[in-house]
C-alpha positions as CSV (number, residue, x, y, z in Angstrom):
1,M,-19.8,-10.7,9.8
2,E,-21.6,-7.8,8.4
3,V,-20.1,-6.3,5.1
4,V,-20.9,-2.7,4.4
5,G,-19.8,-1.3,1.1
6,V,-19.4,2.2,-0.3
7,D,-19.4,2.1,-4.0
8,L,-20.7,4.1,-7.0
9,V,-22.0,0.8,-8.5
10,R,-24.0,-1.3,-6.1
11,K,-23.7,-4.7,-7.8
12,W,-23.5,-7.3,-4.9
13,D,-26.7,-8.6,-3.3
14,F,-24.9,-9.7,-0.1
15,V,-23.4,-6.2,0.6
16,R,-25.3,-3.7,2.6
17,Y,-24.3,-0.4,1.0
18,A,-23.7,2.8,3.0
19,D,-24.5,6.1,1.5
20,D,-21.8,8.0,3.3
21,V,-18.3,6.7,3.9
22,D,-17.6,9.2,6.7
23,A,-20.7,7.8,8.6
24,A,-19.6,4.2,7.9
25,L,-16.0,4.5,9.1
26,P,-16.7,4.7,12.8
27,R,-18.5,1.4,12.7
28,A,-15.9,-0.5,10.6
29,D,-13.6,-3.1,12.1
30,V,-11.8,-3.4,8.7
31,V,-11.6,-0.9,5.9
32,V,-10.5,-2.2,2.5
33,C,-9.6,0.5,-0.1
34,A,-10.1,-0.9,-3.7
35,M,-11.2,2.2,-5.6
36,N,-9.7,3.6,-8.7
37,L,-7.5,6.6,-8.5
38,T,-8.8,9.9,-10.0
39,A,-7.8,13.5,-9.6
40,L,-10.8,13.9,-7.3
41,N,-9.9,11.1,-4.8
42,R,-6.1,11.4,-4.5
43,G,-5.4,11.4,-0.7
44,Y,-8.9,10.2,0.0
45,F,-7.9,8.3,3.2
46,D,-6.1,11.3,4.7
47,A,-5.6,12.2,8.3
48,R,-9.1,13.6,8.7
49,R,-10.8,10.6,7.3
50,L,-8.6,8.1,9.1
51,A,-9.4,9.9,12.4
52,L,-13.1,8.9,11.8
53,C,-12.2,5.2,11.9
54,K,-13.2,3.1,14.8
55,R,-10.3,2.8,17.3
56,G,-8.3,-0.3,16.4
57,C,-9.7,-0.6,12.9
58,V,-7.5,-2.4,10.4
59,F,-6.9,-0.5,7.1
60,V,-6.0,-2.4,3.9
61,N,-5.2,-0.7,0.6
62,V,-4.9,-2.9,-2.5
63,S,-5.6,-0.3,-5.2
64,R,-3.4,2.8,-5.3
65,G,-0.9,4.2,-2.8
66,E,-1.9,7.8,-3.6
67,L,-5.3,7.1,-2.0
68,S,-3.9,6.6,1.5
69,P,-0.8,8.8,2.2
70,S,1.8,6.7,4.0
71,Q,2.5,9.5,6.5
72,H,-1.2,9.6,7.5
73,L,-1.3,5.8,7.9
74,L,1.8,5.9,10.1
75,A,0.4,8.7,12.2
76,A,-2.9,6.9,12.7
77,L,-1.1,3.8,13.9
78,C,1.2,5.7,16.2
79,E,-1.9,7.5,17.7
80,G,-3.7,4.2,18.1
81,T,-6.5,5.1,15.8
82,L,-5.6,2.2,13.5
83,G,-4.9,-1.2,14.9
84,G,-3.1,-2.5,11.8
85,V,-2.4,-1.8,8.2
86,G,-2.0,-4.0,5.1
87,I,-0.7,-2.4,1.9
88,D,0.6,-3.7,-1.4
89,V,0.6,-0.3,-3.1
90,Y,2.8,2.7,-2.2
91,E,3.0,6.4,-3.0
92,H,6.2,7.3,-5.0
93,E,6.8,3.6,-5.8
94,Q,9.7,4.4,-8.2
95,E,11.6,6.4,-5.5
96,L,10.9,3.7,-2.9
97,A,12.1,0.9,-5.3
98,T,15.3,2.9,-6.1
99,V,16.1,3.5,-2.4
100,L,15.5,-0.1,-1.5
101,R,17.6,-1.4,-4.4
102,R,20.5,0.9,-3.6
103,G,20.4,-0.1,0.0
104,N,20.3,3.4,1.3
105,A,16.8,3.4,2.7
106,T,17.6,5.7,5.6
107,Q,18.9,8.4,3.3
108,S,15.7,9.2,1.4
109,E,14.6,12.8,1.4
110,D,11.1,11.7,0.3
111,E,8.7,11.9,3.3
112,S,6.4,9.3,1.8
113,V,9.3,6.8,1.3
114,R,10.4,7.4,4.9
115,A,6.9,6.8,6.1
116,V,6.6,3.5,4.1
117,L,9.9,2.4,5.7
118,G,8.5,3.3,9.1
119,L,5.3,1.3,8.4
120,A,7.3,-1.7,7.2
121,A,9.3,-1.8,10.4
122,R,6.2,-2.2,12.5
123,D,4.7,-5.5,13.7
124,D,1.2,-4.3,13.1
125,V,1.8,-3.7,9.4
126,V,2.0,-6.1,6.5
127,C,3.7,-4.8,3.3
128,T,3.6,-6.9,0.2
129,P,4.2,-6.3,-3.5
130,H,1.3,-5.3,-5.6
131,N,0.4,-8.4,-7.7
132,A,-2.7,-7.4,-9.7
133,F,-0.7,-7.6,-12.9
134,N,0.3,-11.3,-12.5
135,C,-0.9,-12.8,-15.8
136,A,0.7,-16.1,-16.8
137,E,3.1,-14.5,-19.2
138,A,4.3,-11.9,-16.7
139,V,4.9,-14.6,-14.1
140,V,7.1,-16.6,-16.5
141,R,9.1,-13.5,-17.5
142,K,9.6,-12.4,-13.9
143,S,10.7,-15.9,-12.9
144,Q,13.2,-16.1,-15.7
145,Q,14.6,-12.6,-14.9
146,S,14.8,-13.4,-11.2
147,A,16.7,-16.6,-11.9
148,Q,19.0,-14.8,-14.3
149,A,19.7,-12.0,-11.7
150,V,20.4,-14.5,-9.0
151,C,22.8,-16.5,-11.2
152,E,24.6,-13.3,-12.2
153,F,25.0,-12.1,-8.6
154,L,26.3,-15.5,-7.5
155,A,28.7,-15.7,-10.4
156,S,30.0,-12.1,-10.3
157,G,28.8,-10.5,-7.1
158,K,27.2,-7.8,-9.1
159,V,23.6,-6.7,-9.6
160,L,22.5,-7.5,-13.2
161,W,20.3,-4.4,-13.5
162,P,21.6,-1.8,-11.1
163,V,19.7,1.5,-10.6
164,P,21.5,4.1,-12.7
165,D,22.9,7.2,-11.0
166,E,20.9,10.2,-11.8
């Protein structure tokens, strides 16, 4: 396998770096987005850039959802440009979480949320939670809170921390 990277800092000896991402995309079988989010790169993997990808390319975003708008990913899949998507980050995560926790996913007015739900329904997409923050202390706390929430639901049939009405 050949790994071609596009990065401001060229620190890996085993990576052959490309100078131009737009020129590298048509050759890539897999594109992994792991860049930081800035005001200059919001929407970086937009419809124009995704259209440059090799047909059937797999796109993975593990950094920030705002870098790859969900509507553009869904469109690229539907058009056959992308062959698969893996994401653990989402645009408008708070709205997405609220819609999912309330159980009214189909009623969202947020186009990005609707696109994520469309992505999640596809067999060629893997959606997982973003786990970069999983330090030992956070894992312990989340485990305790999860167990507490399950026990409360089983005992009372109610969600321990419901989403407040706005």
